[in-house]
C-alpha positions in Angstrom: 2.0 -4.5 24.9 2.1 -5.2 21.1 -0.7 -5.3 18.3 0.2 -8.8 18.4 -1.6 -8.8 21.5 -4.7 -7.4 19.8 -4.6 -9.0 15.9 -3.2 -12.3 14.8 0.1 -12.4 12.3 -0.5 -12.6 8.8 -3.5 -10.8 6.5 -5.9 -9.2 8.9 -9.5 -8.3 7.7 -12.9 -6.8 9.2 -12.5 -5.3 12.2 -8.8 -6.7 12.8 -7.6 -4.2 10.2 -9.7 -1.3 12.3 -8.0 -2.6 15.4 -5.0 -2.2 14.0 -5.4 1.2 12.6 -6.8 2.5 16.2 -3.5 1.0 18.0 -1.7 3.1 15.3 -3.6 6.3 16.4 -3.6 5.6 19.7 0.2 5.2 19.9 1.4 7.8 17.5 2.8 5.4 14.5 2.0 5.4 11.0 2.5 2.0 8.5 4.1 2.0 5.3 2.2 0.9 2.6 4.8 -0.8 -0.1 3.7 -1.2 -3.8 5.3 -4.8 -5.1 5.7 -6.3 -8.5 6.1 -9.6 -7.8 6.9 -12.2 -4.8 10.3 -11.8 -4.8 9.3 -7.6 -4.0 6.5 -9.1 -1.2 8.7 -11.2 0.4 11.3 -8.8 1.1 8.7 -6.5 2.2 7.8 -9.5 4.6 11.2 -10.0 6.1 11.8 -6.2 7.1 8.6 -6.1 8.5 9.4 -9.1 10.7 13.0 -8.2 11.3 11.9 -4.9 13.2 8.7 -6.1 14.6 6.2 -4.4 12.9 3.1 -4.5 11.2 2.7 -3.6 7.2 0.7 -3.0 4.4 1.5 -4.5 0.6 -0.1 -3.1 -2.0 -0.6 -3.9 -5.4 -1.2 -0.9 -8.2 -3.3 -1.9 -11.2 0.3 -1.6 -13.6 2.0 -3.8 -10.8 -0.8 -6.2 -10.9 -0.6 -7.1 -14.4 3.1 -7.1 -14.5 2.8 -9.7 -11.5 0.9 -11.8 -13.6 3.0 -11.4 -16.3 3.5 -8.9 -19.1 2.9 -11.4 -22.1 -0.8 -11.1 -21.0 -3.5 -9.2 -22.6 -4.8 -6.8 -20.4 -7.6 -4.9 -22.4 -10.4 -6.0 -20.0 -8.3 -5.4 -17.4 -8.0 -9.2 -17.0 -4.2 -9.6 -16.4 -4.5 -6.6 -13.4 -7.4 -9.3 -11.9 -5.1 -12.3 -11.8 -2.2 -10.1 -11.2 -3.6 -8.8 -8.0 -5.4 -11.9 -6.9 -2.2 -13.7 -7.2 -0.4 -11.6 -5.3 -2.9 -11.4 -2.8 -2.8 -15.7 -2.3 0.8 -15.3 -2.1 0.4 -12.7 0.6 -1.8 -14.8 2.2 0.1 -18.2 2.3 3.6 -16.6 3.3 2.6 -13.5 5.9 1.8 -15.7 8.6 5.3 -17.6 8.4 6.8 -13.7 8.7 4.9 -13.6 12.1 3.6 -10.1 11.5 0.1 -8.7 10.9 -0.1 -7.7 6.9 -2.5 -5.3 5.7 -3.3 -6.6 1.8 -4.5 -3.6 -0.1 -4.9 -2.5 -3.9 -4.1 1.2 -5.1 -5.4 4.0 -6.7 -8.3 2.9 -9.1 -9.4 5.5 -10.9 -13.1 5.4 -12.8 -12.1 3.9 -15.7 -9.8 1.3 -14.0 -13.4 0.1 -12.2 -13.4 -3.1 -14.2 -9.9 -4.3 -12.5 -11.9 -2.9 -8.8 -15.1 -4.9 -9.9 -12.5 -8.1 -10.3 -10.9 -8.0 -7.3 -14.1 -7.6 -5.0 -15.7 -10.3 -7.1 -12.5 -12.5 -6.2 -13.4 -11.1 -2.3 -17.2 -12.3 -2.4 -15.8 -15.6 -3.5 -12.9 -16.0 -1.0 -15.7 -14.9 1.5 -18.3 -17.7 0.6 -15.8 -20.0 1.5 -13.6 -18.5 4.8 -15.7 -15.9 5.9 -13.5 -13.2 5.4 -12.2 -11.3 2.4 -9.3 -12.1 0.6 -7.7 -9.0 0.2 -7.9 -6.5 3.5 -9.0 -3.5 1.9 -9.4 -1.4 -1.6 -8.7 2.1 -2.8 -11.4 4.1 -4.7 -9.4 7.1 -5.7 -12.2 9.1 -8.1 -10.6 12.3 -7.0 -10.8 13.4 -10.5 -14.6 13.2 -10.6 -16.8 15.8 -9.5 -17.0 15.6 -5.2 -20.6 14.6 -5.7 -19.9 11.8 -7.7 -17.2 10.7 -5.9 -18.5 10.2 -2.3 -21.8 8.9 -3.9 -19.9 6.1 -5.9 -17.4 5.4 -2.5 -21.0 4.8 -0.6 -22.0 2.3 -3.4 -19.3 0.4 -3.4 -18.9 0.5 0.8 -22.5 -1.0 1.0 -21.0 -3.9 -0.6 -17.6 -4.0 1.0 -18.4 -3.3 4.4 -20.6 -6.9 5.1 -17.7 -8.9 4.1 -15.1 -7.1 6.5 -13.1 -4.8 3.4 -12.3 -1.5 4.4 -12.5 1.0 2.0 -9.8 4.1 1.3 -11.5 6.9 -0.4 -9.4 9.9 -2.2 -10.8 13.6 -2.3 -9.3 16.5 -3.9 -6.0 16.5 -6.0 -2.0 16.3 -6.0 0.0 18.7 -8.2 2.0 15.5 -9.5 1.4 12.4 -11.7 0.6 9.3 -10.2 -0.6 6.1 -12.1 -1.1 8.0 -15.2 -3.1 10.7 -14.3 -1.2 13.9 -14.6 -2.3 17.0 -12.5 1.1 19.0 -12.8 -0.6 21.8 -15.0 -3.6 21.6 -12.3 -4.1 25.2 -10.8 -2.7 25.4 -7.2 -6.6 27.0 -5.8 -7.7 23.3 -6.9 -4.9 21.4 -4.5 -6.3 21.9 -2.0 -9.4 19.8 0.5 -11.5 21.9 2.2 -12.3 20.8 5.9 -16.1 20.7 5.0 -15.1 18.3 2.0 -13.6 15.6 4.1 -16.6 15.9 7.0 -18.7 15.5 4.0 -17.0 12.1 3.3 -16.6 11.2 6.8 -20.7 11.3 7.2 -21.8 9.9 4.2 -19.1 6.5 5.0 -19.9 6.2 8.7 -23.7 5.3 8.0 -22.2 2.1 6.0 -19.3 1.2 8.8 -16.4 2.7 10.7 -13.5 0.7 8.2 -12.5 3.4 6.0 -9.7 5.9 5.3 -9.6 8.9 3.5 -6.4 10.3 1.8 -6.7 14.0 1.1 -3.4 16.0 -0.3 -3.7 19.0 1.9 -3.4 20.1 5.7 -4.3 17.0 7.7 -4.8 19.0 11.0 -7.7 21.5 9.8 -9.5 17.9 9.1 -9.5 16.3 12.1 -10.0 19.7 14.0 -13.2 20.3 12.2 -14.6 16.3 12.5 -13.6 16.9 16.4 -15.7 19.9 16.4 -18.8 18.0 14.5 -18.4 15.4 16.8 -17.6 16.6 20.4 -15.5 14.7 22.5 -13.8 12.6 19.8 -10.1 12.9 19.3 -8.9 12.6 15.8 -11.7 10.7 14.4 -10.3 10.2 11.0 -8.2 7.9 9.4 -6.3 9.9 7.4 -3.7 8.7 4.6 -0.3 10.1 3.3 0.5 9.4 -0.3 3.2 11.7 -0.8 5.9 9.5 1.2 8.7 9.3 -1.2 10.6 12.3 -1.2 8.9 13.7 2.1 11.2 15.2 4.9 11.3 13.3 8.1 9.6 16.6 9.6 6.6 16.6 6.9 6.1 12.6 8.0 6.5 13.5 11.9 3.9 16.2 11.4 1.2 13.7 8.9 1.6 10.7 11.8 1.0 13.6 15.2 -2.0 14.8 13.0 -3.6 11.3 12.4 -1.9 9.5 9.3 -2.0 5.7 9.9 -1.1 4.6 6.5 1.9 6.3 4.3 2.4 5.3 0.8 6.2 4.5 -0.5 6.3 3.5 -3.7 9.4 5.6 -5.6 11.8 5.0 -3.5 11.4 1.5 -2.1 11.5 0.5 -6.6 15.0 2.2 -6.5 16.0 1.0 -3.3 15.3 -2.6 -5.4 17.6 -1.3 -8.0 20.6 -0.2 -6.0 21.3 -3.7 -4.8 21.2 -5.6 -8.2 23.2 -2.7 -10.0 25.9 -3.0 -7.2 26.0 -6.2 -7.6 26.5 -6.6 -11.5 29.1 -3.5 -11.1 31.1 -5.2 -8.7 30.7 -8.7 -10.0 31.0 -7.7 -14.1 33.6 -9.6 -14.7 31.8 -12.6 -14.1 29.0 -12.1 -15.5 30.2 -11.5 -19.3 30.1 -15.2 -20.3 28.9 -18.7 -18.4 32.3 -20.3 -18.4 35.8 -17.7 -17.7 36.5 -15.4 -15.3 39.1 -13.4 -13.7 39.8 -16.2 -11.8 40.5 -18.2 -14.9 39.2 -19.5 -18.2 38.1 -22.2 -16.9 35.9 -21.2 -14.0 32.4 -21.3 -14.2 30.3 -18.4 -13.4 26.8 -20.2 -12.2 27.0 -18.6 -8.8 26.9 -15.1 -9.7 24.5 -15.1 -12.5 21.8 -17.5 -10.6 18.8 -15.1 -10.8 18.8 -16.1 -6.4 21.8 -14.7 -6.0 21.7 -11.4 -7.7 18.1 -10.4 -7.5 18.5 -11.7 -3.9 20.9 -8.2 -3.7 17.7 -5.8 -4.6 15.7 -7.8 -2.1 18.7 -6.7 0.8 18.5 -3.1 -0.1 14.4 -2.8 -0.5 14.3 -4.3 2.9 16.3 -2.1 4.0 14.3 0.9 2.2 11.3 -0.8 3.8 12.5 -0.9 7.9 13.5 2.9 6.8 10.4 4.1 6.1 9.1 2.1 9.4 11.6 3.8 11.5 10.4 7.2 10.0 7.4 6.4 11.3 7.5 5.3 14.5 6.5 1.7 13.5 9.6 -0.5 15.4 8.9 -3.2 17.7 5.4 -1.8 17.1 
């Protein structure tokens, strides 16, 4: 049996997202979440998932959403980021079924200063729900980890009460990492503040579970102790937490394996896939340099045309191929091949 025996192909929402993550946790695999910035990158991710018969998570960041809409648009009120995220979701919805795999359409980190972006996407979800009885997106992330814990949890509960009735999954983050991500720089933070305690995770679980089951927690610390603490609180429930690992790029295969064993169902991969997309384009341009200097005239002759080399469908496609290969590698690392 595979996941397509449980959920349909295409963008999942509501109960089907829960079924997907439950299946992943029960079968000891996780799903990579790949940041996309264009229809080209989104299609490459879908192609990779189709080739290896695996579910996939496609996500957009606030900056990536603005780029999706177009760098020429103003974004002083997050209008470009809202438009780009909504456009990406509609695009993925339109083509995902053609690739024949289950897809989670997700929005990435949203700090407090970016809440107008979140509000805009949520409005689009509610409008889509009125017409289709499901939200436009599968899930959204709130990253209020820079805020006091009480404010973080209370804000997440407030939004989740609005999200749960229309079938949206909530990913939240508690605790902070020591690097730089989406404009938040924690490189100078004292190490003692970089570890989330099991009690904090339980507080999140206790608050959100009273609203609904469709939520996951990103916590930058040892995963096993959080699961064990929650297990002790709940009794006979094994690995009750849906955990998210945000350090996919650059992590060792052993670290990834350990994360999956401890109930991680989603792993973000962004930096590695960005570079992978470049590699195909870079190598093509370097290899075919003599054919890319002018529209006509190349090493084969002064009158030879170069259109078949400079056509974007040729060189952009090379980036799609190398990106797809890296997505397949991420799926393999997470045990998500043929699932």
